[in-house]
C-alpha positions in Angstrom: -34.5 2.5 -77.6 -36.4 5.7 -77.3 -38.3 4.6 -80.3 -39.7 1.6 -78.4 -41.4 3.7 -75.7 -42.6 7.1 -77.0 -43.9 9.7 -74.5 -46.4 12.4 -75.5 -47.2 14.9 -72.8 -50.7 16.4 -73.4 -51.8 19.9 -72.3 -53.9 18.6 -69.4 -50.8 16.9 -67.9 -51.6 13.4 -69.1 -48.6 11.4 -70.3 -49.4 8.9 -73.0 -46.7 6.3 -73.7 -47.0 4.2 -76.8 -44.7 1.2 -77.0 -43.8 -1.0 -79.9 -41.0 -3.6 -79.7 -39.6 -4.5 -83.1 -41.1 -7.8 -84.3 -44.6 -9.3 -84.4 -45.0 -9.3 -80.6 -44.0 -7.0 -77.8 -41.6 -9.0 -75.6 -39.1 -8.0 -73.0 -35.8 -7.8 -74.9 -32.7 -6.0 -73.6 -33.7 -3.0 -75.8 -37.3 -3.0 -74.5 -36.0 -3.0 -70.9 -33.6 -0.1 -71.7 -36.4 1.7 -73.4 -38.7 1.4 -70.4 -35.9 2.7 -68.2 -35.5 5.8 -70.4 -39.2 6.6 -70.5 -39.6 6.2 -66.8 -36.9 8.8 -66.3 -38.7 11.1 -68.8 -41.9 10.8 -66.9 -40.1 11.4 -63.6 -38.6 14.6 -65.0 -41.8 15.8 -66.8 -43.2 19.1 -65.4 -46.9 19.2 -64.6 -47.4 15.5 -65.1 -50.7 14.4 -63.5 -50.8 10.8 -64.6 -49.7 8.4 -67.3 -51.2 5.8 -69.7 -49.2 3.1 -71.4 -50.7 1.6 -74.5 -49.3 -0.7 -77.2 -48.7 0.4 -80.7 -49.4 -3.1 -82.1 -53.0 -3.9 -83.2 -53.4 -7.1 -81.2 -50.7 -7.3 -78.6 -50.1 -5.5 -75.3 -47.0 -7.5 -74.0 -46.5 -11.2 -74.5 -44.0 -11.5 -71.7 -40.3 -12.2 -71.5 -38.2 -13.3 -74.5 -37.7 -17.0 -73.9 -34.6 -17.1 -76.0 -33.0 -14.6 -73.5 -34.1 -16.8 -70.6 -32.9 -20.0 -72.2 -29.4 -18.5 -72.6 -29.0 -17.8 -68.8 -26.2 -20.0 -67.6 -26.0 -19.3 -63.9 -28.1 -18.4 -60.9 -26.1 -15.1 -60.6 -26.9 -14.2 -64.2 -30.6 -14.9 -63.6 -30.5 -12.7 -60.5 -29.1 -9.8 -62.5 -31.9 -10.1 -65.0 -34.5 -10.3 -62.3 -33.1 -7.2 -60.6 -33.6 -5.3 -63.8 -37.2 -6.3 -64.1 -38.0 -5.8 -60.5 -36.2 -2.5 -60.3 -38.1 -1.1 -63.3 -41.5 -2.3 -62.2 -40.9 -0.8 -58.7 -39.9 2.5 -60.3 -43.2 2.4 -62.2 -45.1 1.5 -59.1 -43.5 4.4 -57.1 -43.5 7.0 -59.9 -45.7 9.4 -57.8 -48.7 9.8 -60.1 -51.6 7.5 -61.1 -50.8 5.2 -64.0 -53.1 3.1 -66.2 -52.2 0.1 -68.4 -54.5 0.1 -71.4 -54.6 -3.5 -72.6 -55.6 -5.0 -75.9 -54.4 -8.3 -77.3 -52.1 -10.6 -75.4 -51.1 -9.5 -71.9 -49.2 -12.5 -70.6 -46.4 -13.4 -68.3 -44.0 -10.5 -67.9 -46.6 -8.4 -69.7 -49.2 -8.9 -67.0 -46.5 -8.5 -64.3 -45.7 -5.1 -66.0 -49.5 -4.3 -65.9 -49.8 -5.3 -62.3 -47.3 -2.5 -61.3 -49.7 0.1 -62.6 -52.3 1.9 -60.4 -55.1 0.4 -62.6 -55.8 -1.7 -65.7 -58.3 -1.2 -68.4 -58.8 -3.8 -71.2 -60.6 -3.9 -74.5 -62.5 -7.1 -75.2 -61.7 -9.1 -78.3 -60.6 -12.6 -79.4 -56.9 -11.8 -79.1 -57.2 -10.2 -75.6 -55.9 -12.9 -73.2 -54.6 -12.1 -69.8 -52.6 -14.5 -67.6 -49.4 -15.9 -66.2 -48.6 -19.0 -68.3 -45.0 -19.4 -67.1 -45.6 -22.7 -65.3 -46.5 -24.2 -68.7 -43.0 -23.5 -70.0 -41.1 -24.9 -66.9 -40.8 -21.5 -65.2 -43.0 -19.4 -62.9 -43.8 -15.7 -62.8 -40.5 -14.1 -61.7 -41.3 -10.4 -62.3 -43.6 -9.9 -59.3 -46.5 -12.1 -60.4 -46.4 -14.5 -57.5 -46.7 -11.5 -55.1 -48.7 -8.8 -56.8 -51.5 -11.0 -58.3 -52.4 -12.8 -55.0 -52.4 -9.4 -53.2 -54.7 -8.1 -55.8 -57.3 -10.9 -56.1 -56.6 -13.3 -53.2 -56.4 -17.1 -53.2 -57.8 -17.6 -56.8 -54.4 -16.3 -58.0 -52.7 -19.6 -56.9 -54.7 -21.7 -59.3 -54.2 -19.2 -62.1 -50.5 -19.3 -61.6 -50.1 -23.0 -61.3 -52.3 -23.8 -64.3 -51.0 -21.0 -66.4 -54.6 -20.0 -67.2 -55.1 -17.4 -69.9 -58.3 -15.4 -69.3 -60.5 -13.4 -71.7 -60.9 -9.8 -70.6 -64.4 -10.3 -69.2 -63.2 -13.1 -66.9 -60.1 -11.1 -65.8 -62.5 -8.2 -65.0 -64.7 -10.5 -62.9 -61.7 -11.7 -60.8 -60.5 -8.1 -60.3 -57.3 -8.3 -62.4 -58.8 -5.7 -64.8 -60.6 -2.7 -63.4 -62.6 -1.5 -66.4 -63.8 -3.2 -69.7 -64.1 -1.5 -73.1 -66.3 -3.3 -75.7 -64.6 -4.7 -78.8 -64.2 -1.8 -81.2 -64.3 0.8 -78.5 -61.8 3.6 -78.1 -59.4 2.2 -75.6 -57.2 5.2 -75.2 -60.2 7.6 -74.7 -61.6 5.3 -72.0 -58.2 5.0 -70.4 -58.1 8.8 -70.1 -61.5 8.8 -68.5 -60.4 6.2 -65.9 -57.2 8.1 -65.2 -59.2 11.3 -64.5 -61.5 9.4 -62.1 -58.4 8.1 -60.3 -57.0 11.6 -60.1 -60.3 13.0 -58.8 -60.8 10.1 -56.4 -64.0 8.9 -57.9 -62.7 5.7 -59.6 -63.8 3.4 -56.8 -61.1 0.8 -57.5 -61.6 -2.4 -55.6 -58.5 -3.2 -53.5 -59.7 -5.5 -50.7 -57.3 -6.5 -48.0 -56.9 -10.2 -48.2 -56.4 -12.5 -45.2 -53.5 -14.9 -46.0 -53.4 -16.5 -42.5 -54.5 -19.8 -44.2 -51.8 -19.7 -46.9 -50.0 -22.8 -45.6 -53.2 -24.9 -45.9 -54.1 -23.4 -49.3 -50.6 -24.2 -50.6 -50.7 -27.7 -49.3 -54.1 -28.3 -51.0 -52.7 -26.8 -54.2 -49.6 -29.0 -54.0 -51.8 -32.1 -53.8 -53.7 -31.0 -56.9 -50.5 -30.5 -58.8 -49.2 -33.9 -57.9 -52.4 -35.5 -59.0 -52.1 -33.8 -62.4 -48.4 -34.8 -62.7 -49.0 -38.4 -61.5 -46.8 -37.8 -58.5 -43.9 -36.0 -60.3 -42.6 -33.0 -58.3 -41.9 -30.7 -61.3 -39.7 -27.7 -60.2 -41.9 -25.0 -61.7 -45.1 -25.5 -59.8 -43.4 -26.7 -56.7 -41.1 -23.6 -56.5 -44.0 -21.3 -57.6 -46.0 -22.6 -54.6 -43.0 -22.0 -52.3 -42.7 -18.4 -53.6 -46.4 -17.7 -53.1 -46.5 -19.4 -49.6 -43.4 -17.8 -48.2 -43.8 -14.4 -49.9 -47.3 -13.7 -48.8 -46.2 -14.0 -45.2 -44.0 -11.0 -45.6 -44.4 -7.4 -46.8 -44.4 -6.9 -50.6 -40.8 -5.8 -50.9 -39.6 -8.9 -48.9 -42.0 -11.1 -50.9 -40.5 -9.9 -54.1 -37.0 -10.9 -52.9 -38.3 -14.3 -51.9 -39.7 -14.7 -55.4 -36.3 -13.8 -56.9 -34.6 -16.5 -54.8 -36.9 -19.3 -56.0 -36.9 -18.1 -59.6 -33.1 -18.3 -59.8 -33.5 -21.9 -58.7 -36.2 -22.8 -61.3 -34.6 -21.1 -64.3 -31.5 -23.3 -64.0 -33.3 -26.7 -63.9 -33.1 -29.0 -66.9 -36.9 -29.1 -66.8 -37.1 -25.4 -67.4 -34.7 -25.6 -70.3 -36.5 -28.7 -71.6 -39.9 -27.0 -71.4 -38.6 -23.9 -73.2 -37.3 -26.2 -76.0 -40.7 -27.8 -76.3 -42.3 -24.4 -76.6 -39.8 -23.5 -79.4 -40.3 -26.8 -81.4 -44.1 -26.4 -81.0 -43.9 -22.9 -82.5 -41.7 -24.3 -85.3 -44.4 -26.9 -86.3 -47.5 -24.9 -85.4 -47.7 -23.8 -89.0 -46.5 -26.5 -91.5 -45.8 -23.7 -94.0 -42.7 -22.9 -92.0 -41.3 -26.3 -93.1 -42.0 -25.8 -96.8 -39.4 -24.7 -99.3 -39.1 -20.9 -99.2 -41.1 -19.4 -102.0 -43.2 -22.6 -102.6 -46.8 -21.9 -103.7 -48.9 -25.0 -103.1 -51.5 -26.0 -105.6 -55.1 -25.5 -104.3 -56.7 -28.5 -102.7 -60.3 -28.8 -104.0 -61.0 -32.5 -103.5 -59.4 -35.2 -101.5 -59.8 -39.0 -101.6 -59.0 -41.8 -99.2 -58.5 -45.5 -100.1 -59.6 -47.7 -97.2 -62.3 -47.1 -94.6 -60.8 -49.1 -91.7 -59.4 -47.7 -88.5 -56.9 -45.3 -90.0 -59.0 -44.3 -93.1 -61.9 -43.4 -90.8 -59.6 -41.3 -88.6 -58.1 -39.4 -91.5 -61.6 -38.8 -92.9 -62.7 -37.3 -89.6 -59.9 -34.8 -89.7 -60.4 -33.9 -93.3 -64.1 -33.3 -92.9 -64.0 -31.4 -89.6 -61.1 -29.1 -90.5 -61.7 -28.3 -94.2 -64.5 -27.7 -96.7 -63.1 -30.2 -99.2 -65.4 -32.8 -100.7 -64.1 -36.1 -99.6 -64.3 -39.3 -101.6 -63.7 -42.6 -99.7 -63.3 -46.0 -101.4 -63.5 -49.5 -99.9 -65.3 -52.7 -100.3 -69.2 -52.3 -100.1 -69.6 -53.9 -96.7 -67.1 -51.5 -95.1 -68.8 -48.2 -96.2 -71.9 -47.9 -94.0 -70.2 -49.1 -90.8 -67.4 -46.6 -91.6 -69.9 -43.8 -92.0 -71.7 -44.7 -88.8 -68.4 -44.6 -86.9 -67.7 -41.1 -88.3 -71.1 -39.9 -87.3 -70.7 -41.2 -83.8 -67.3 -39.5 -83.3 -68.5 -36.3 -84.9 -71.6 -36.2 -82.7 -69.4 -36.6 -79.6 -67.3 -33.6 -80.8 -70.6 -31.6 -81.4 -71.7 -32.3 -77.9 -68.4 -30.8 -76.6 -68.9 -27.8 -79.0 -65.7 -28.7 -81.0 -67.3 -28.4 -84.4 -67.9 -25.2 -86.5 -70.9 -26.7 -88.3 -73.5 -29.4 -87.8 -72.7 -33.1 -88.2 -75.1 -33.4 -91.1 -73.4 -30.5 -92.9 -70.0 -32.1 -92.4 -71.2 -35.5 -93.6 -72.8 -34.0 -96.7 -69.3 -33.5 -98.1 -68.6 -37.3 -97.8 -69.0 -39.5 -100.9 -68.6 -43.3 -100.5 -67.8 -45.6 -103.3 -66.5 -49.1 -104.0 -65.4 -48.4 -107.5 -62.9 -46.1 -109.2 -65.2 -43.6 -110.9 -64.9 -40.1 -112.2 -64.6 -38.7 -108.7 -61.0 -39.9 -108.6 -60.2 -37.9 -111.7 -61.2 -34.7 -109.8 -59.0 -35.5 -106.7 -56.0 -33.3 -106.0 -54.6 -35.7 -103.3 -55.3 -39.3 -102.4 -54.3 -40.9 -99.1 -54.0 -44.7 -99.2 -54.8 -46.4 -95.9 -55.4 -50.0 -96.9 -54.2 -53.2 -95.3 -50.4 -53.3 -94.5 -49.5 -55.8 -97.2 -47.1 -54.9 -100.0 -48.9 -57.0 -102.6 -52.3 -55.4 -101.7 -50.7 -51.9 -101.9 -49.0 -52.6 -105.2 -52.3 -53.6 -106.8 -54.0 -50.6 -105.3 -51.4 -48.2 -106.7 -51.6 -49.7 -110.2 -55.3 -49.3 -110.3 -55.2 -45.8 -108.7 -52.6 -44.5 -111.1 -55.1 -45.1 -114.0 -57.9 -43.3 -112.2 -56.3 -40.1 -111.1 -54.7 -37.2 -113.0 -50.9 -37.2 -113.4 -50.6 -34.2 -111.1 -52.6 -35.8 -108.3 -50.5 -36.2 -105.2 -50.6 -39.7 -103.7 -49.6 -40.5 -100.0 -49.4 -43.8 -98.2 -50.3 -44.0 -94.5 -48.1 -47.0 -94.1 -46.4 -47.5 -90.7 -43.9 -50.1 -91.8 -43.5 -50.6 -95.5 -40.8 -48.5 -97.2 -42.1 -45.7 -99.4 -39.4 -46.3 -101.9 -40.5 -50.0 -102.2 -44.1 -49.0 -103.0 -43.2 -46.3 -105.4 -42.5 -48.8 -108.2 -46.2 -49.4 -108.6 -47.1 -45.7 -108.9 -47.2 -44.0 -112.2 -45.0 -40.9 -111.9 -43.5 -41.9 -108.5 -42.1 -38.4 -107.9 -45.7 -37.4 -106.8 -45.8 -40.2 -104.2 -44.8 -39.9 -100.6 -45.7 -41.0 -97.1 -48.0 -39.6 -94.5 -47.8 -41.7 -91.4 -50.7 -40.7 -89.1 -51.0 -41.8 -85.5 -54.0 -43.5 -83.9 -56.6 -42.3 -83.0 -56.0 -39.8 -85.8 -58.5 -37.2 -84.6 -56.8 -37.1 -81.2 -53.2 -37.3 -82.2 -51.6 -34.1 -83.6 -48.5 -35.7 -85.2 -48.0 -36.8 -88.8 -44.7 -38.0 -90.3 -44.2 -36.8 -93.9 -41.9 -39.2 -95.6 -39.7 -38.6 -98.7 -38.9 -41.7 -100.6 -35.9 -41.9 -103.0 -38.1 -40.8 -105.9 -40.4 -38.3 -104.0 -39.9 -34.8 -105.3 -39.5 -31.9 -102.9 -42.6 -30.3 -104.4 -44.6 -33.4 -103.3 -43.2 -33.1 -99.8 -44.2 -29.4 -99.7 -47.7 -30.4 -101.1 -48.1 -32.9 -98.3 -47.1 -30.4 -95.7 -49.7 -28.1 -97.2 -52.3 -30.8 -96.7 -51.1 -31.4 -93.1 -51.6 -27.7 -92.4 -55.1 -27.8 -93.9 -56.2 -30.7 -91.6 -54.4 -29.1 -88.6 -51.7 -31.6 -88.1 -48.2 -31.1 -86.6 -45.8 -32.5 -89.2 -42.2 -33.7 -89.1 -40.3 -34.4 -92.3 -38.0 -37.4 -92.8 -36.5 -39.6 -95.5 -37.5 -43.3 -95.9 -36.3 -45.5 -93.1 -37.6 -48.6 -91.3 -39.9 -47.2 -88.7 -39.4 -43.7 -90.1 -38.6 -41.6 -87.0 -41.0 -42.2 -84.2 -41.2 -46.0 -84.4 -37.5 -46.2 -85.0 -36.9 -44.2 -81.8 -39.5 -46.1 -79.8 -38.1 -49.5 -80.6 -35.4 -49.3 -77.8 -38.1 -48.3 -75.4 -39.9 -51.6 -76.0 -36.8 -53.8 -76.5 -34.9 -52.7 -73.5 -38.0 -52.9 -71.3 -38.4 -56.5 -72.3 -34.7 -57.2 -71.6 -35.1 -55.8 -68.1 -38.1 -58.0 -67.5 -36.2 -61.0 -68.7 -33.4 -60.1 -66.2 -35.9 -60.6 -63.4 -37.3 -57.1 -62.9 -41.0 -57.1 -62.6 -43.2 -55.7 -65.4 -44.7 -53.3 -62.9 -41.3 -52.0 -61.9 -40.1 -51.4 -65.4 -43.3 -49.6 -66.4 -43.3 -47.5 -63.2 -39.7 -46.4 -63.9 -40.7 -44.8 -67.2 -44.0 -43.4 -65.7 -42.0 -41.7 -63.0 -39.7 -40.3 -65.8 -42.9 -38.7 -67.2 -43.9 -41.1 -70.0 -47.7 -41.4 -70.3 -47.6 -45.1 -70.7 -45.1 -47.7 -69.5 -43.3 -49.6 -72.3 -44.8 -53.0 -71.5 -48.3 -51.6 -71.4 -47.6 -49.7 -74.6 -46.7 -53.0 -76.3 -50.0 -54.5 -75.2 -52.0 -51.5 -76.3 -50.5 -51.2 -79.8 -50.9 -54.9 -80.4 -48.1 -57.3 -79.2 -47.8 -58.8 -82.7 -46.9 -55.4 -84.2 -43.5 -54.8 -82.6 -42.9 -58.6 -82.8 -43.3 -58.5 -86.6 -41.0 -55.4 -86.8 -38.3 -57.2 -84.8 -38.6 -60.3 -86.9 -38.3 -58.1 -90.0 -35.2 -56.5 -88.6 -33.6 -59.8 -87.7 -33.7 -59.1 -83.9 -34.7 -62.2 -81.9 -37.2 -61.6 -79.1 -38.2 -64.9 -77.5 -40.6 -63.4 -74.9 -42.7 -61.8 -77.6 -42.5 -64.9 -79.7 -43.9 -66.9 -76.8 -46.6 -64.4 -75.9 -47.8 -64.0 -79.5 -47.6 -67.8 -80.0 -49.9 -68.2 -77.0 -52.5 -66.1 -78.9 -51.9 -63.0 -76.9 -52.0 -60.1 -79.4 -53.0 -57.5 -76.8 -56.0 -57.0 -74.5 -57.7 -54.6 -76.9 -56.8 -56.5 -80.0 -57.6 -60.1 -79.2 -59.0 -59.9 -75.7 -55.9 -61.5 -74.3 -52.5 -59.9 -73.7 -50.0 -59.1 -71.0 -52.5 -57.3 -68.8 -55.9 -58.1 -67.4 -58.9 -55.8 -67.6 -58.3 -54.5 -64.1 -54.9 -53.3 -65.2 -52.9 -55.9 -63.4 -50.4 -58.2 -65.1 -51.9 -61.5 -66.2 -50.1 -64.2 -64.1 -50.4 -66.6 -67.1 -47.9 -64.4 -69.0 -45.1 -64.8 -66.5 -44.1 -68.4 -67.6 -43.9 -67.1 -71.2 -41.1 -64.7 -70.3 -37.7 -65.9 -71.6 -35.6 -65.4 -68.5 -31.9 -64.5 -69.1 -30.5 -64.4 -65.6 -30.9 -62.2 -62.6 -30.0 -58.5 -62.6 -32.1 -56.1 -60.5 -32.1 -52.5 -61.7 -33.1 -49.3 -60.1 -35.6 -46.9 -61.7 -32.8 -44.6 -62.6 -30.8 -47.4 -64.3 -33.9 -48.4 -66.3 -34.4 -44.9 -67.4 -30.8 -44.3 -68.3 -30.6 -47.6 -70.3 -33.7 -46.8 -72.3 -32.8 -43.2 -72.9 -29.2 -44.0 -73.9 -30.3 -46.4 -76.6 -33.0 -44.0 -77.9 -30.5 -41.2 -78.2 -28.1 -43.5 -80.1 -30.9 -44.2 -82.6 -31.5 -40.5 -82.9 -27.8 -39.9 -83.6 -28.0 -42.6 -86.3 -31.0 -40.9 -87.9 -29.0 -37.7 -88.1 -25.8 -39.3 -89.3 -27.7 -41.0 -92.1 -29.6 -37.8 -93.0 -33.0 -39.5 -92.3 -33.7 -36.1 -90.7 -31.9 -32.9 -91.4 -32.9 -31.2 -88.2 -32.6 -32.7 -84.7 -35.8 -30.8 -83.7 -37.8 -33.2 -86.0 -36.9 -36.1 -83.7 -37.9 -34.2 -80.6 -41.2 -33.1 -82.1 -41.9 -36.7 -83.2 -41.4 -38.1 -79.7 -43.2 -35.4 -77.8 -46.3 -35.4 -79.9 -46.1 -38.9 -81.2 -45.6 -40.9 -78.0 -46.0 -38.4 -75.2 -42.3 -37.9 -74.3 -42.6 -35.6 -71.3 -42.7 -31.9 -72.5 -40.6 -30.8 -69.6 -37.7 -32.9 -71.0 -37.8 -31.1 -74.3 -37.6 -34.3 -76.3 -35.0 -37.1 -76.0 -32.2 -35.3 -77.9 -32.5 -32.0 -76.0 -32.7 -34.0 -72.8 -29.5 -35.7 -73.7 -27.9 -32.3 -74.1 -29.3 -30.9 -70.8 -28.2 -33.9 -68.7 -24.8 -34.3 -70.3 -25.6 -37.6 -71.9 -24.9 -36.4 -75.5 -21.4 -35.2 -74.5 -20.8 -38.4 -72.6 -21.7 -40.6 -75.6 -20.5 -38.5 -78.5 -18.4 -35.6 -77.1 -20.8 -33.0 -78.4 -24.3 -31.7 -78.1 -27.1 -32.0 -80.7 -28.4 -28.5 -80.2 -26.2 -25.4 -80.4 -25.5 -24.3 -76.8 
């Protein structure tokens, strides 16, 4: 533990503490907390100590905050209180150590890292791309519980409220403007030397630190205004983290600091035990898991270099995939389609890319990006140079079979081939591919350039090397992948089917379309199930249900009336103003009368979704339950504060109720 915080006492009485927690990032582990306790005792006992500087031994990280795994394992409010007492006790000892202290910041200074820094007399930061300063806890279902809700507002005033609620991470210069950081050091500057200068100025009384006395007499009004903004952002959902953070700020700022810190502890022990906190932490973990697709590849796998990529089909999906290939890589891109589809496709790409350029989301000019695009209506020599081909043609097995037979003759035998199919089994199509082991699925979601998720599908004949190669491509185009085996609907569409089917069942029982959609909106879904059906095209889920032998008379009637969806055919379940089209109501196949509450609708839909997830695991369609939760959070917008349907089932007791066990290790 002494190795984590190392104190050097210089001849002039300056104590320099270099800290380095084992691992890539400094986080507050039990060992780190114990190490801080030890070094504070050393400083307290040091003779001739005039001041102290704390600086990280890592090249791009001050302190990234608390260890979320430690927080996730907390099982009671009492246990949470004990952890908080340790943090608060150590930060108070630092604050009251009796000599000036300086936090020398470079790299991430976030969450419990910034709360640590706020306990110092002053803060100095070196500018750089990795230097980010903030309290992002509300983004993972928590709020700052190490003094952040009390010390930050007392330092910079009312702007702290928005920073805390939004979890904003600031560059050093902006943090300096707001008064969080007292001095800036240019990138490449000697941070320790400048920290020593600042410490000397503080000791001599010439530092001129800005510590204005803030008037918090209007805190109730400020908190009320902030609450309204939060509810606007959450569509009326009172999520525990921002609501309890506001309570801690509002109540704590009416009292002296020591009392305010106790109030913060009280509210933090409440938030840390909520399912939303546990769910949000799970979302953080599964995000980290899939941030870098390489983590999902076979250990030791070395992907073949990708030098040229081709796409078959320049329709909606082909265009979207092309946009992501062009903007995220330097690969030459070859696109094949019928002649009349090529120029409209290119015009569409240019329009979308120009919109991105206006928002400064591109690293190079639109012309430079499009210069890598080569359009063709024939299989020419360019296909022989391709390392990977993505097929995105019409969803018809006969069309796809013909395409694969022609493509197999045009590409090298080691060229990877992926289908963007959303419904046709990969194994069924593999028969038309020469060397089917190099063939797999990559199911993108629309609009491709806005949706992070891609499903990488392993058919019966797909080699693991091919799966790893497709994961490598997913990483190159900055997608978040999940891996699954061949299955009707793969993972996401299989899981979403009960969302749509049960919703229609409840409507047929006499519940209004508006009530059913609102029930799931209040749960946190971005789109209600009936509206989602309209937006994806009503004929799409209907065809899937027919293919699975599931009768759905309401959809049959609606599609039979020419209603394929407002966007698809100009006529659907909803009108342009967002209201339900009255002409649809007679097409609903009523099945009796059973009014359901919002809670019953949510429970019914979630129960059937979780049952599908259990089936996917039992049949080894996925090997890891986290793949299901990633798919639903990033594929359909399942609320991040729930952690995904499978984790939510664990947190609410549904998995034990249904199956007698949890999906995640507890």
